[in-house]
C-alpha distance (Angstrom), angle and dihedral (degrees) to the residues before:
residue distance angle dihedral
M1 . . .
K2 3.82 . .
A3 3.72 128.5 .
I4 3.88 122.6 -130.8
E5 3.87 116.9 -171.9
V6 3.80 114.0 -146.4
T7 3.72 136.2 158.1
G8 3.75 129.7 -131.9
K9 3.84 144.9 136.0
I10 3.71 135.9 -103.0
D11 3.89 107.9 -122.9
Q12 3.80 129.1 -144.1
E13 3.85 91.3 -85.1
G14 3.84 93.6 51.5
N15 3.80 95.0 -104.0
L16 3.84 121.2 143.4
V17 3.78 108.6 -121.9
L18 3.89 113.3 -169.3
D19 3.82 119.4 -141.8
E20 3.74 90.3 -137.0
P21 3.81 134.2 12.8
I22 3.76 117.0 -99.4
Q23 3.79 109.5 -109.4
G24 3.80 130.4 -156.8
T25 3.77 100.1 35.9
T26 3.76 133.7 95.7
Y27 3.85 122.3 -119.3
P28 2.94 146.9 -100.2
H29 3.79 111.3 29.7
Q30 3.78 137.5 125.1
V31 3.88 116.9 -87.9
R32 3.78 136.3 -172.1
V33 3.83 115.5 -129.1
I34 3.76 128.7 -156.6
V35 3.85 112.2 -169.4
L36 3.79 116.3 -159.3
V37 3.79 110.0 -162.8
P38 3.80 116.4 -169.7
E39 3.69 116.3 -123.8
E40 3.86 116.9 -118.2
A41 3.80 92.1 -97.0
E42 3.84 90.9 48.4
A43 3.78 92.2 44.4
E44 3.86 90.1 61.1
E45 3.82 92.8 50.7
I46 3.80 113.7 89.1
D47 3.89 114.0 -146.0
P48 3.79 106.7 -139.7
D49 3.88 88.5 -151.6
D50 3.79 91.4 56.5
T51 3.70 96.2 89.3
P52 3.81 112.4 172.2
I53 3.79 114.7 -108.6
E54 3.76 95.0 -123.6
E55 3.81 90.3 55.9
I56 3.80 91.3 50.3
K57 3.80 90.8 49.0
A58 3.79 91.8 49.4
S59 3.76 91.5 50.9
L60 3.80 91.6 50.0
R61 3.80 91.0 49.4
R62 3.90 90.3 51.1
A63 3.91 89.4 48.9
L64 3.81 93.3 48.5
H65 3.80 91.2 49.8
Q66 3.81 90.3 47.2
A67 3.88 90.0 51.2
K68 3.88 92.4 47.6
T69 3.82 93.2 47.9
G70 3.73 94.2 47.0
Q71 3.84 95.8 -112.9
T72 3.77 91.3 144.6
R73 3.77 137.4 123.6
P74 3.76 130.1 -143.2
I75 3.78 115.6 -98.9
S76 3.80 88.8 -119.7
E77 3.77 89.9 66.4
L78 3.71 93.6 49.7
W79 3.70 92.1 53.1
D80 3.80 91.5 49.3
R81 3.86 89.2 54.4
I82 3.75 92.3 48.1
D83 3.88 91.8 50.9
A84 3.84 90.2 49.2
E85 3.90 93.2 59.2
């Protein structure tokens, strides 16, 4: 058995709705599901590493567009800016 970590929500009817489809596996087959529900104190905390998928996709699209249109900087400039901070 292999583990696949995904995110999702429980809807009003109690159904599990995944944020994204699971890729790379054949369907249908039986699975085991472990649901981790944050406790109220945890639900209020925002994890800075938990960037929404749509935000990540938008950032990657911008970066790809910048690379395709030549809006890039030499690595040496990036290192200079890092050292300055």
